[in-house]
C-alpha positions in Angstrom: 38.0 5.7 75.3 36.9 2.1 75.2 34.0 0.7 73.2 32.4 -0.7 76.3 32.5 2.7 77.9 30.6 4.2 75.0 28.0 1.4 75.3 27.5 2.1 79.0 27.2 5.8 78.5 24.6 5.3 75.7 22.6 2.9 77.9 22.6 5.3 80.9 21.5 8.2 78.7 18.7 6.1 77.2 17.5 5.0 80.7 17.6 8.7 81.8 15.6 9.8 78.8 13.0 7.0 79.4 12.7 8.0 83.1 12.3 11.7 82.3 9.6 10.8 79.7 7.8 8.7 82.2 7.8 11.4 84.9 6.5 14.0 82.5 3.8 11.7 81.3 2.8 10.8 84.9 2.6 14.5 85.8 0.3 15.3 82.8 -2.0 12.4 83.7 -2.2 13.4 87.3 -2.9 17.0 86.4 -5.7 15.8 84.0 -7.2 13.5 86.6 -7.3 16.3 89.2 -9.3 18.6 87.0 -13.0 17.9 87.2 -13.8 20.1 84.1 -12.0 17.8 81.6 -14.2 16.1 79.1 -14.9 12.4 79.7 -13.2 9.7 77.7 -15.2 7.8 75.1 -14.4 4.7 77.1 -16.3 6.0 80.1 -19.6 4.2 80.9 -21.6 7.5 81.0 -20.5 8.9 77.7 -21.5 7.9 74.1 -18.9 5.8 72.4 -19.5 7.3 69.0 -18.3 10.8 70.1 -15.0 12.4 69.3 -12.0 11.3 71.4 -10.8 13.7 74.1 -7.2 14.0 72.8 -8.1 14.7 69.2 
């Protein structure tokens, strides 16, 4: 096993992990956006900015 082979495998595994993380995050965001019963963000124009954040 060559050193460059190890580097290539590590790079591919890292890229795969990042892609999986991005897809899971995207699915969570789309699910949250599709639900109308979710509380509004404190950044929304029609909610007070001094309230508690949604994710806390």
